[in-house]
C-alpha positions in Angstrom: 151.8 168.7 132.7 148.4 168.6 134.3 147.0 167.0 131.2 149.6 164.2 131.3 148.7 163.7 135.0 145.0 163.3 134.1 145.8 161.1 131.1 147.9 158.9 133.3 145.1 158.8 135.9 142.5 157.7 133.4 144.9 155.1 132.0 145.6 153.8 135.5 141.9 153.6 136.1 141.2 151.8 132.9 144.0 149.3 133.5 142.7 148.7 137.0 139.1 148.1 135.7 140.1 145.6 133.1 142.5 143.7 135.5 145.9 144.5 133.9 147.3 145.9 137.2 146.3 142.8 139.1 147.8 140.4 136.6 151.0 142.5 136.5 151.1 142.6 140.3 150.8 138.8 140.3 153.5 138.4 137.7 155.9 140.7 139.6 155.2 139.0 142.9 156.0 135.6 141.4 159.2 137.0 139.9 160.3 137.9 143.4 159.5 141.6 143.7 157.7 143.0 146.7 157.0 141.7 150.2 157.1 137.8 150.4 154.0 137.8 152.6 151.8 140.3 150.8 153.3 140.2 147.3 153.7 143.2 145.0 151.0 145.9 144.8 150.6 149.1 142.9 149.8 152.0 145.2 148.0 154.7 143.2 148.2 157.3 145.9 152.0 156.9 146.1 152.4 157.1 142.4 150.3 160.1 141.8 151.6 162.0 144.8 155.2 161.6 143.5 154.1 162.6 140.0 152.4 165.7 141.4 155.6 166.7 143.3 157.7 166.1 140.2 155.3 168.2 138.1 155.4 171.0 140.8 159.2 171.0 140.8 159.3 171.1 137.0 156.9 174.0 137.0 159.1 176.0 139.5 162.3 175.1 137.6 160.9 176.1 134.2 159.5 179.3 135.6 162.9 180.3 136.9 164.5 179.3 133.6 162.0 181.5 131.7 162.6 184.4 134.1 166.4 184.1 133.6 166.0 184.0 129.8 163.7 187.0 129.8 166.2 188.9 131.9 169.0 187.9 129.7 167.1 188.9 126.6 166.3 192.3 128.0 169.9 192.9 129.0 171.1 192.0 125.5 168.4 194.1 123.9 169.5 197.1 126.0 173.2 196.7 125.2 172.7 196.1 121.5 170.0 198.7 121.1 167.2 196.4 120.1 165.5 196.2 116.7 163.8 199.3 115.4 161.0 198.9 112.8 160.0 201.9 110.8 156.8 201.8 108.8 156.3 204.2 105.9 153.0 205.8 105.1 151.1 204.9 102.0 151.1 207.6 99.3 
């Protein structure tokens, strides 16, 4: 998830440098989005802070899911008896 955040950050920076974000902001403000006085603007801090919070929540949720699956696997393994592998010696 952190790699995607850095990739999006680099993409956002490149789009800002070549002027795509400004032209997109101008297009959206002429289409009627945003404040009529100031127009439409992309706020990088707001975008990346929300992405960070979503990533943090996803990390916590998947950690809990993995904990539950490991607990369930261990319970089933105890009930069934598990898999036993016997290796024979070479002659």
